[in-house]
C-alpha positions as CSV (number, residue, x, y, z in Angstrom):
1,M,59.9,10.6,36.1
2,K,60.2,6.8,35.9
3,K,60.2,5.2,32.5
4,P,58.3,2.6,31.7
5,E,59.6,-0.6,30.2
6,L,59.3,-0.8,26.3
7,L,58.2,-4.6,25.7
8,V,57.8,-5.9,22.2
9,T,56.7,-9.3,20.5
10,P,59.8,-10.3,17.9
11,H,58.9,-12.4,14.8
12,R,62.3,-14.3,14.8
13,V,65.5,-14.7,17.0
14,E,67.2,-12.4,14.3
15,D,64.6,-9.4,15.3
16,L,66.0,-9.2,18.7
17,L,69.4,-7.4,17.9
18,P,67.3,-4.5,15.6
19,L,64.5,-4.2,18.3
20,S,67.4,-3.9,20.9
21,E,68.8,-1.2,18.9
22,A,65.8,0.5,18.2
23,G,65.0,1.0,22.1
24,A,63.3,-2.2,23.3
25,D,63.7,-3.0,27.0
26,A,62.0,-6.5,26.9
27,F,60.5,-9.3,24.6
28,V,57.7,-11.7,24.7
29,V,58.4,-15.0,22.8
30,G,57.1,-18.5,22.8
31,E,55.6,-21.4,21.0
32,Q,51.8,-21.5,19.9
33,R,51.4,-25.0,21.8
34,Y,51.9,-23.1,25.0
35,G,51.2,-19.2,24.2
36,L,48.7,-17.2,22.4
37,R,48.6,-15.1,19.4
38,L,52.4,-14.8,19.3
39,A,54.1,-12.6,16.5
40,G,56.3,-15.5,15.7
41,E,57.2,-19.2,16.5
42,F,60.0,-19.7,18.9
43,N,60.8,-23.4,19.5
44,R,62.9,-24.5,22.4
45,E,66.4,-23.9,20.6
46,D,64.9,-20.5,19.4
47,V,64.1,-19.4,23.1
48,K,67.4,-20.4,24.2
49,K,69.2,-18.3,21.5
50,A,66.6,-15.3,22.2
51,V,67.4,-15.1,26.0
52,E,71.1,-15.3,25.3
53,L,71.0,-12.5,22.7
54,A,68.3,-10.4,24.9
55,H,70.6,-10.6,27.9
56,S,73.6,-9.7,26.0
57,K,72.1,-6.4,25.1
58,G,71.0,-6.1,28.8
59,K,67.6,-6.8,27.9
60,K,65.0,-9.0,29.5
61,L,62.9,-11.9,27.8
62,Y,59.6,-13.4,28.9
63,V,58.1,-16.6,27.6
64,A,54.5,-17.0,26.9
65,V,52.6,-19.8,28.7
66,N,49.3,-18.4,28.3
67,A,47.2,-20.6,26.0
68,I,44.0,-22.1,26.9
69,F,44.9,-25.8,28.7
70,H,43.2,-28.7,28.5
71,N,44.3,-31.9,30.2
72,D,46.6,-33.2,27.9
73,K,48.6,-29.9,27.5
74,A,48.2,-29.4,31.1
75,E,50.4,-32.3,31.8
76,E,53.2,-30.9,29.7
77,L,53.5,-27.8,31.8
78,D,56.1,-29.3,34.3
79,D,58.7,-30.0,31.7
80,Y,58.3,-26.8,29.7
81,I,58.3,-24.8,32.6
82,A,61.5,-26.4,33.7
83,F,63.2,-25.9,30.4
84,V,62.3,-22.1,30.5
85,Q,63.8,-21.8,33.7
86,D,66.8,-23.6,32.5
87,A,66.8,-21.5,29.7
88,G,67.3,-18.3,31.9
89,A,64.1,-16.5,30.9
90,D,63.2,-13.4,33.1
91,A,59.5,-14.3,33.6
92,I,56.5,-16.5,32.2
93,I,53.2,-14.9,31.4
94,F,50.4,-17.1,32.1
95,G,46.4,-17.0,32.7
96,D,45.8,-20.3,33.8
97,P,46.0,-21.3,37.2
98,A,47.6,-24.9,36.1
99,V,50.8,-22.8,35.0
100,L,51.0,-21.3,38.6
101,M,50.5,-24.7,39.9
102,A,53.4,-26.3,37.8
103,A,55.7,-23.3,38.3
104,R,55.3,-23.7,42.2
105,S,56.4,-27.3,41.6
106,V,59.3,-27.2,39.3
107,A,60.5,-23.4,39.1
108,P,59.5,-21.7,42.7
109,N,61.6,-18.7,42.0
110,M,60.4,-18.2,38.5
111,P,58.8,-14.7,38.1
112,L,55.1,-14.7,36.8
113,H,53.2,-12.2,35.0
114,W,49.5,-12.6,35.1
115,S,47.6,-12.3,31.7
116,T,44.1,-13.1,30.7
117,E,43.4,-10.5,28.0
118,T,39.8,-10.0,29.3
119,T,39.5,-10.4,32.9
120,A,42.2,-8.0,34.5
121,T,40.0,-5.2,35.1
122,N,40.0,-4.2,38.5
123,Y,43.1,-3.9,41.1
124,F,41.3,-6.4,43.4
125,T,41.8,-9.1,40.8
126,C,45.5,-7.9,40.2
127,N,46.2,-8.0,43.9
128,Y,44.7,-11.5,44.3
129,W,47.1,-13.0,41.7
130,G,49.8,-10.9,43.2
131,K,49.3,-12.7,46.6
132,R,49.7,-16.1,44.7
133,G,52.7,-15.5,43.1
134,A,52.3,-13.2,40.1
135,V,54.9,-10.1,40.1
136,R,52.8,-8.4,37.0
137,A,49.4,-8.1,35.9
138,V,48.6,-7.5,32.0
139,L,45.6,-5.2,31.8
140,S,42.5,-5.9,29.8
141,R,42.6,-4.2,26.6
142,E,39.1,-2.8,27.2
143,L,39.6,-0.3,30.1
144,S,39.4,3.5,29.9
145,M,42.5,5.6,30.7
146,E,40.6,6.4,33.8
147,A,40.3,2.9,34.8
148,V,43.9,1.9,33.8
149,I,45.5,4.8,36.1
150,E,43.0,4.1,39.0
151,I,44.2,0.2,38.8
152,T,48.1,1.2,38.6
153,E,47.7,3.5,41.6
154,Q,46.0,0.8,43.9
155,A,47.6,-2.4,42.3
156,E,50.4,-4.2,44.7
157,V,52.0,-5.6,41.4
158,A,53.6,-4.2,38.4
159,I,51.2,-3.2,36.0
160,E,51.4,-3.8,32.0
161,V,49.2,-2.1,29.4
162,Q,49.0,-2.4,25.5
163,V,49.9,0.9,23.7
164,H,50.3,-0.3,20.4
165,G,49.1,-2.8,17.7
166,M,45.6,-5.0,17.2
167,T,43.8,-6.9,19.5
168,C,41.8,-10.0,20.0
169,M,38.3,-9.8,19.2
170,F,37.2,-13.5,19.2
171,Q,38.8,-16.8,19.6
172,S,37.4,-20.3,19.4
173,K,39.3,-23.4,19.8
174,R,37.5,-25.0,16.7
175,P,39.2,-24.5,13.3
176,L,36.5,-22.6,11.9
177,L,38.6,-21.8,8.7
178,G,39.4,-25.4,7.9
179,H,35.7,-26.3,8.5
180,Y,34.7,-23.6,5.8
181,F,37.1,-24.1,3.5
182,E,36.3,-28.1,3.7
183,Y,32.6,-27.1,3.2
184,Q,33.9,-25.1,0.2
185,G,35.8,-27.9,-1.3
186,K,38.9,-26.0,-1.2
187,V,41.1,-28.3,0.4
188,M,44.6,-26.4,-1.0
189,E,43.4,-23.1,0.5
190,I,43.5,-24.8,3.8
191,E,47.2,-25.4,3.8
192,N,47.8,-21.9,1.9
193,R,46.3,-20.1,5.1
194,K,48.6,-21.6,7.6
195,E,51.3,-19.7,6.0
196,A,50.2,-16.5,5.1
197,K,48.2,-15.1,7.9
198,N,46.9,-12.5,5.4
199,M,43.4,-13.3,5.4
200,L,40.5,-10.6,6.3
201,L,36.9,-10.8,7.2
202,H,35.2,-7.9,5.3
203,D,32.2,-6.2,6.8
204,P,30.9,-3.8,4.2
205,E,28.1,-2.3,6.2
206,R,30.7,-1.0,8.8
207,N,33.5,-1.0,6.1
208,N,35.9,-2.7,8.5
209,K,38.4,-5.4,7.5
210,Y,39.2,-8.0,10.3
211,P,42.4,-10.2,10.3
212,I,41.5,-13.7,10.8
213,F,44.1,-16.7,11.3
214,E,43.9,-20.1,12.5
215,D,46.7,-22.0,14.6
216,E,47.1,-24.7,16.8
217,N,44.9,-22.7,19.4
218,G,42.0,-22.3,17.1
219,T,40.7,-19.7,15.2
220,H,41.3,-16.0,16.0
221,I,39.6,-12.7,14.7
222,M,41.6,-9.7,15.4
223,S,40.4,-5.9,15.7
224,P,39.7,-3.9,12.3
225,N,41.9,-1.3,14.0
226,D,45.2,-0.7,15.6
227,I,45.7,0.6,19.1
228,C,48.1,3.7,19.0
229,I,48.4,6.0,21.9
230,I,52.0,7.4,21.0
231,D,50.6,10.7,21.8
232,E,48.6,10.0,24.8
233,L,51.4,8.5,26.9
234,G,51.5,11.3,29.5
235,E,49.0,10.4,32.3
236,L,50.1,6.5,31.9
237,V,53.9,7.6,32.5
238,E,52.8,9.9,35.4
239,A,50.5,7.3,36.9
240,G,53.4,5.1,37.1
241,V,52.5,2.1,34.6
242,D,55.5,-0.4,34.5
243,S,55.6,-1.6,31.2
244,F,53.9,-0.5,27.7
245,K,53.6,-3.2,25.2
246,V,53.9,-2.9,21.5
247,D,52.5,-6.0,19.9
248,G,53.6,-6.8,16.5
249,I,51.3,-9.6,15.4
250,L,50.6,-9.7,11.8
251,H,53.2,-6.8,11.2
252,S,56.2,-7.0,9.3
253,P,59.4,-6.9,11.1
254,E,60.3,-4.0,9.7
255,Y,57.1,-2.2,10.7
256,L,58.0,-3.2,14.3
257,V,61.4,-1.8,14.4
258,E,60.2,1.5,13.3
259,V,57.4,1.6,15.6
260,T,59.6,0.5,18.3
261,R,62.1,3.2,17.6
262,L,59.3,6.0,17.6
263,Y,57.9,4.6,21.1
264,R,61.3,4.6,22.5
265,Q,61.8,8.5,21.7
266,A,58.3,9.4,22.8
267,I,58.6,7.6,26.2
268,N,61.9,9.1,26.8
269,L,60.9,12.9,26.1
270,C,57.6,12.2,28.1
271,A,59.5,11.2,30.8
272,E,62.4,13.5,30.9
273,N,60.8,16.6,29.6
274,P,56.9,16.3,29.5
275,E,56.2,19.8,28.4
276,E,58.4,19.1,25.3
277,Y,56.7,15.8,24.8
278,E,53.3,17.7,24.8
279,D,54.3,20.1,22.2
280,T,55.6,17.6,20.0
281,K,53.6,14.5,20.7
282,E,51.3,14.9,17.3
283,E,54.6,14.5,15.4
284,W,55.1,10.8,16.5
285,L,51.3,10.0,15.7
286,E,52.1,11.5,12.2
287,R,55.2,9.2,11.8
288,I,53.5,6.3,12.4
289,E,50.6,6.9,10.4
290,A,53.0,7.5,7.5
291,I,53.9,3.7,7.7
292,Q,50.7,2.4,8.6
293,P,49.4,-0.3,6.4
294,A,46.2,1.1,4.4
295,H,43.9,-1.5,5.8
296,R,44.7,-1.1,9.3
297,P,43.6,2.4,10.6
298,L,44.8,3.7,13.8
299,D,42.6,4.5,17.0
300,T,42.9,4.6,20.7
301,G,40.9,1.6,21.7
302,F,38.9,1.9,24.6
303,F,41.0,4.5,26.2
304,F,38.5,7.2,25.6
305,K,35.2,5.4,25.0
306,E,33.1,3.6,27.2
307,T,32.9,-0.2,26.6
308,V,29.9,-1.5,25.1
309,Y,28.8,-5.3,25.7
């Protein structure tokens, strides 16, 4: 049975080697000027180093160019995409057609992964972007297991699915945290929040804590729980999903290495000996629960529940 790619999000260049040793097959990096909700900031020199390190270990490196682009940034895309190609990256992750047009102009041979986070909900749309140059579609996080399998079976492009980590519930281009602190007269806290990224919105009624942070792309409110389906990989592997993503945003590098190691072991067993995986899969979940931060409960996202809008 085919093994899906294990795709992870390093925080720093230094993380690539331990993550490679833990079993990652590919990495997503980028800088927030062009990419959304990255685990770490990689400037151009960092991207070059990351590509070199990844390739030295036989791994792939993808650069996120999936921000929400206004005219000023869109005019920079030719230059940035040309840089990404020259750096030797294996693919560009995009959501805006402006990126597709720029890539056609300056890097026509660069593989493109279509990722909008919310609108990849059917195989017709995946195939639409495939006909326009994308070689992979990153599916929406709000899909059921049944829908993911159906899309995978019908898609004409490779399919990527997030299997672990938090997801974005809300984004605004406005600096909502900054406005709030300025209203409160707490100017120093505006500077502090840019470094820590450890703020939580409390919802006493539901007993939830939502991570919230602000960067160049605006304000982001994340899910109160982390997706974790390490014990539910069988159907996805059997369906032929091409890539499993473990998102390490707002988690420590040490946590990400250990989670990557556990998913590598689970994926290998699931692909090589499905019966043994089914007999032991609860152990993988228990091992992740043992290292999970107390304020980040685990759940299965929307894989086994109906989406409610």
